C-alpha positions in Angstrom: -22.1 -0.9 -15.7 -23.1 2.6 -15.1 -19.7 4.3 -15.6 -18.8 3.1 -19.1 -16.0 5.6 -19.2 -14.2 3.5 -16.5 -14.9 0.1 -18.0 -12.0 -2.0 -19.4 -13.1 -4.5 -22.0 -9.8 -5.6 -23.6 -9.1 -9.1 -22.3 -5.3 -8.6 -22.2 -5.7 -5.4 -20.1 -8.3 -7.1 -17.8 -6.0 -10.2 -17.3 -3.0 -7.9 -16.5 -5.1 -6.3 -13.7 -6.2 -9.7 -12.4 -2.5 -10.9 -12.3 -1.6 -7.9 -10.2 -4.4 -8.4 -7.6 -3.3 -10.1 -4.3 -6.6 -11.1 -2.8 -9.9 -12.4 -4.2 -13.1 -12.2 -2.2 -15.6 -15.0 -2.9 -19.2 -14.3 -2.2 -20.9 -17.5 -0.9 -24.3 -17.9 0.7 -24.3 -18.9 4.3 -26.7 -21.3 5.9 -28.8 -18.3 7.2 -29.2 -17.0 3.6 -26.8 -14.1 4.1 -23.6 -13.5 2.1 -20.4 -15.1 3.5 -17.5 -13.3 2.0 -14.1 -15.0 2.0 -10.9 -13.2 1.3 -8.5 -15.8 -0.3 -5.1 -16.2 -1.9 -5.3 -17.4 -5.4 -3.5 -18.7 -8.4 -4.6 -18.6 -12.0 -4.3 -20.3 -15.4 -5.3 -18.9 -18.7 -5.9 -20.9 -22.0 -7.5 -19.2 -25.0 -9.0 -16.4 -22.9 -10.6 -18.7 -20.4 -9.4 -18.2 -16.8 -9.4 -20.7 -14.0 -8.6 -19.5 -10.5 -7.3 -21.9 -7.8 -7.5 -21.8 -4.0 -6.5 -24.1 -1.3 -8.2 -25.1 1.9 -8.1 -27.4 4.9 -10.3 -30.5 4.6 -12.6 -29.2 7.3 -14.2 -25.9 8.3 -16.9 -23.4 7.3 -15.2 -22.4 4.0 -15.0 -26.0 2.6 -18.5 -26.8 4.0 -20.0 -23.9 2.1 -18.0 -24.5 -1.1 -19.1 -28.2 -1.2 -22.7 -27.0 -1.2 -22.4 -24.3 -3.9 -21.4 -24.5 -7.5 -22.1 -20.9 -8.4 -20.2 -18.1 -6.8 -19.5 -14.3 -7.2 -16.1 -12.8 -6.7 -14.4 -9.4 -6.4 -10.7 -8.2 -6.6 -9.3 -4.7 -6.4 -6.0 -2.9 -6.3 -4.2 0.4 -6.8 -6.1 2.2 -4.1 -5.3 5.9 -3.6 -7.1 9.0 -2.5 -7.6 11.6 -5.2 -7.7 15.0 -3.5 -10.0 17.8 -4.5 -10.5 21.4 -3.5 -14.0 20.8 -2.0 -15.3 17.7 -0.2 -17.3 16.5 -3.1 -14.3 16.9 -5.5 -12.5 14.1 -3.7 -12.4 10.7 -5.3 -10.7 7.4 -5.0 -8.4 5.7 -7.5 -8.8 1.9 -8.0 -8.8 -1.0 -10.4 -11.5 -3.6 -9.7 -12.8 -6.8 -11.1 -16.2 -8.4 -10.4 -17.4 -11.7 -11.8 -19.2 -15.0 -11.5 -18.1 -18.5 -12.0 -18.5 -22.2 -11.1 -16.7 -23.8 -8.2 -15.5 -27.4 -8.0 -13.2 -29.4 -5.8 -10.3 -30.7 -7.8 -9.9 -34.4 -7.5 -7.5 -35.1 -10.4 -4.0 -35.3 -8.8 -2.3 -33.6 -11.8 -4.7 -30.7 -11.8 -4.4 -30.4 -8.0 -0.6 -29.9 -8.4 -1.3 -27.5 -11.3 -3.5 -25.4 -9.0 -1.1 -25.4 -6.1 1.8 -24.4 -8.4 -0.3 -21.6 -9.9 -1.0 -20.3 -6.4 2.7 -20.4 -5.5 3.8 -18.8 -8.8 1.3 -16.0 -8.4 3.0 -14.8 -5.2 6.6 -15.9 -5.6 7.8 -15.7 -9.2 9.4 -12.4 -8.6 11.1 -13.6 -5.4 14.8 -14.4 -5.6 14.1 -17.6 -3.6 11.5 -18.8 -6.1 12.2 -21.5 -8.8 12.5 -19.9 -12.2 9.8 -22.3 -13.5 6.5 -22.9 -11.7 6.8 -26.6 -12.6 9.8 -26.9 -10.3 7.7 -26.5 -7.1 7.7 -29.6 -5.0 5.1 -30.5 -2.3 5.4 -33.0 0.5 3.0 -36.0 0.2 1.9 -35.4 3.8 1.0 -31.8 3.0 -0.9 -32.8 -0.2 -3.0 -35.2 1.8 -4.2 -32.4 4.1 -5.1 -29.8 1.4 -8.2 -29.4 -0.7 -7.7 -27.6 -4.1 -10.7 -25.6 -5.3 -11.1 -24.4 -8.9 -13.2 -21.4 -10.0 -14.0 -21.4 -13.7 -14.8 -17.8 -14.6 -18.1 -17.6 -16.6 -18.4 -13.8 -16.7 -16.4 -10.9 -15.4 -16.0 -7.1 -15.8 -13.2 -4.7 -15.0 -13.2 -1.1 -14.1 -10.5 1.5 -13.3 -10.4 5.1 -12.1 -6.9 6.4 -12.0 -7.3 10.0 -13.0 -5.5 12.3 -10.6 -3.0 9.7 -9.4 
């Protein structure tokens, strides 16, 4: 990382930023050799400083086709975007927090882990909602819905975090 002054290395701080992100972008390789970037909703689990991210998908389509072919993936998340004004054009900047990383993808077959992943996804977006169960384990899913969904896990193998908030 070139801008070491913006790097965040403390796991707790990095994980807090991850939890506040709303979208992850997966970088997959398309059949033509070009990047195929997927913006996705995600859920997460953390045990002993190891993070797994969970996504869901239909059983068919380009996303699942590419995911089935690739184990290794890159990803990016960002948040807290804001223009930082300056006196001259080159004095302007942009505030942000960002995460970039790599990991291994797999389709989750174990029914217990599939439910864990779906509950993690629901919890990420709804725990602060007044309509959400107080405990993520209270979420229920219809069998018919579960039969139509694929749960994907991304085990993070490396990641870095940066922020530039001066002037906000």
